[in-house]
C-alpha positions in Angstrom: 0.0 0.0 0.0 1.2 3.5 -0.8 -0.2 6.8 0.6 0.8 9.9 -1.2 2.9 12.3 1.0 0.1 14.9 0.6 -2.3 12.4 2.3 0.0 11.0 4.9 -0.4 11.3 8.7 -4.2 11.3 8.3 -4.8 7.7 9.3 -6.0 6.7 5.8 -3.4 4.0 5.2 -3.7 2.4 8.6 -7.5 2.5 8.4 -7.4 0.8 4.9 -5.1 -1.9 6.3 -7.5 -2.5 9.3 -10.4 -2.8 6.9 -8.5 -5.2 4.7 -7.5 -7.3 7.7 -11.1 -7.5 8.8 -12.3 -8.4 5.4 -9.7 -11.1 4.9 -10.5 -12.7 8.3 -14.2 -12.8 7.5 -13.2 -15.8 5.4 -12.8 -18.7 7.9 -10.2 -20.4 5.6 -7.7 -17.5 5.9 -5.6 -18.2 9.0 -2.8 -15.6 8.4 -1.9 -12.6 6.3 1.6 -12.2 4.9 3.2 -9.0 3.6 6.5 -7.6 2.8 7.9 -4.1 3.1 11.1 -2.3 2.4 13.1 -2.7 5.6 14.1 0.9 5.8 10.5 2.1 5.6 10.3 2.7 9.3 6.9 4.3 9.2 5.2 1.4 7.4 7.0 -1.2 9.6 5.7 0.7 12.7 2.1 0.7 11.4 2.2 -3.0 10.6 3.6 -3.8 14.0 1.0 -1.7 15.7 -1.6 -3.7 13.8 -0.2 -6.9 15.2 2.1 -8.1 12.4 5.4 -9.7 13.4 8.7 -10.2 11.6 9.3 -13.6 10.1 12.2 -13.0 7.7 14.5 -10.5 6.1 16.2 -10.8 2.7 19.1 -8.5 2.3 19.8 -6.9 -1.1 16.3 -8.0 -2.2 16.1 -5.5 -5.0 18.3 -2.8 -6.6 17.3 0.7 -7.6 20.1 2.3 -9.6 23.2 1.4 -7.6 21.4 1.1 -4.2 20.3 -2.3 -2.8 17.3 -2.5 -0.5 16.4 -5.2 2.0 12.9 -6.6 2.2 11.2 -7.4 5.6 8.5 -10.1 5.6 5.8 -10.0 8.2 2.8 -12.1 9.2 -0.4 -11.7 11.2 -2.1 -14.8 12.3 -5.8 -14.9 13.1 -5.2 -16.3 16.6 -2.7 -13.6 17.4 -4.7 -10.6 16.1 -4.8 -7.8 18.7 -7.9 -6.2 20.0 -7.6 -3.2 17.7 -10.8 -3.9 15.9 -13.2 -3.6 18.7 -15.0 -0.6 17.3 -16.1 -2.8 14.4 -15.8 -2.6 10.7 -18.8 -0.2 10.3 -17.2 2.3 12.7 -13.8 2.1 11.0 -15.4 2.7 7.6 -17.3 5.7 9.0 -14.0 7.1 10.4 -12.3 6.5 7.0 -15.1 8.2 5.1 -14.8 11.3 7.4 -11.1 11.5 6.9 -11.4 11.3 3.1 -14.1 13.9 3.1 -11.8 16.3 4.9 -9.3 15.9 2.1 -11.8 17.0 -0.6 -13.5 20.0 0.9 
């Protein structure tokens, strides 16, 4: 997921991730969610950890941009380990998300 810098720090990205997690776990066959993120993207890593994801692997020099190599961090969130961040419910999260978006386009 990418949020434009002009739309960062509004909670849009983390709300979208929360809604995606809830939607995924509505399917009883999904037991875990896996993701990867550029290791040096501290803000994204922090958000994922706050939402309950844990590290499960790091591949150094995963890709190269120009002459710069970047490492990729792999993370997982298991259904059984999901934190109590979603207590307000999907409807409340969607309402908050809609309010945040409407503020952007006034």
